C-alpha positions as CSV (number, residue, x, y, z in Angstrom):
1,M,1.0,-9.7,-4.9
2,I,3.3,-9.7,-8.1
3,V,2.7,-12.2,-10.8
4,P,5.4,-14.8,-10.6
5,E,7.4,-15.1,-13.6
6,K,7.0,-18.9,-13.7
7,I,3.4,-18.8,-14.7
8,Y,4.4,-17.8,-18.4
9,K,6.2,-21.0,-18.8
10,L,3.1,-23.3,-17.6
11,K,1.1,-23.0,-21.0
12,L,-1.9,-21.2,-19.5
13,T,-4.5,-19.8,-21.7
14,S,-4.7,-15.9,-21.9
15,T,-8.3,-16.3,-19.9
16,E,-6.3,-18.1,-17.0
17,I,-3.3,-15.2,-17.0
18,N,-5.7,-12.8,-17.0
19,I,-7.6,-14.2,-13.8
20,Y,-4.5,-15.3,-12.2
21,Q,-3.1,-11.7,-12.4
22,Y,-6.4,-10.0,-11.6
23,L,-6.2,-12.5,-8.2
24,C,-2.5,-11.6,-7.7
25,S,-3.4,-7.8,-7.8
26,R,-5.9,-8.2,-4.9
27,A,-3.9,-10.6,-3.0
28,N,-2.8,-9.4,0.2
29,K,1.0,-10.0,1.6
30,Q,0.0,-13.8,2.6
31,G,-1.4,-14.4,-1.1
32,E,-5.1,-14.4,0.0
33,C,-8.2,-12.5,-1.6
34,F,-11.7,-13.1,-1.7
35,P,-13.6,-11.4,-4.7
36,S,-16.6,-12.8,-6.0
37,Q,-16.9,-14.4,-9.1
38,T,-19.2,-11.8,-10.2
39,T,-16.5,-9.2,-9.3
40,I,-13.8,-10.9,-11.1
41,A,-16.2,-11.3,-14.2
42,K,-16.9,-7.7,-14.2
43,A,-12.9,-6.3,-13.5
44,V,-11.8,-8.7,-16.6
45,N,-14.7,-8.3,-18.6
46,M,-15.5,-11.9,-18.8
47,H,-18.6,-14.1,-18.4
48,R,-18.9,-15.6,-15.0
49,S,-19.1,-19.2,-16.4
50,T,-15.8,-18.4,-18.2
51,V,-14.3,-17.3,-14.9
52,N,-15.4,-20.1,-13.2
53,Q,-14.0,-22.5,-15.7
54,A,-10.6,-20.6,-15.5
55,I,-10.6,-20.8,-11.7
56,R,-11.0,-24.5,-11.8
57,R,-8.2,-24.8,-14.2
58,L,-6.0,-22.7,-12.1
59,Q,-6.6,-24.8,-9.0
60,D,-6.1,-28.2,-10.8
61,K,-2.7,-26.7,-11.9
62,N,-2.3,-25.8,-8.2
63,L,-1.9,-22.2,-8.9
64,L,-4.8,-21.4,-6.5
65,I,-6.3,-23.0,-3.5
66,I,-9.9,-22.4,-3.0
67,E,-11.7,-22.4,0.3
68,Q,-15.3,-21.9,0.9
69,R,-16.3,-19.0,3.2
70,R,-19.3,-19.2,5.6
71,R,-20.9,-16.1,6.8
72,D,-21.9,-16.1,10.6
73,N,-25.9,-17.4,9.8
74,G,-24.1,-20.4,8.1
75,G,-25.0,-19.1,4.2
76,T,-22.0,-19.0,2.1
77,S,-20.0,-16.2,0.8
78,S,-17.1,-15.7,-1.6
79,N,-14.4,-17.9,-1.9
80,L,-11.1,-17.4,-0.2
81,Y,-8.3,-17.6,-2.9
82,R,-5.0,-18.6,-1.9
83,I,-2.1,-17.7,-4.7
84,G,0.4,-20.4,-5.1
85,V,3.3,-21.2,-8.2
86,M,4.1,-24.6,-8.9
């Protein structure tokens, strides 16, 4: 998925842009991906808590929809991220 030009006009922080770009690069044709926050943190060379905060801000700005995924045994799995643009 290509990063929409619109995001650069939204006054995002460089951290938010970096993480949004990473998620876009991993998204399928439906704009969905599900990397763990640890995977994202390693890929963008940031601390996991920084990634978590930026993801919450992207969600607050309606750039991401986050859905908690569950395993068959009821345990949690990585989040499903749906990419969106205002």
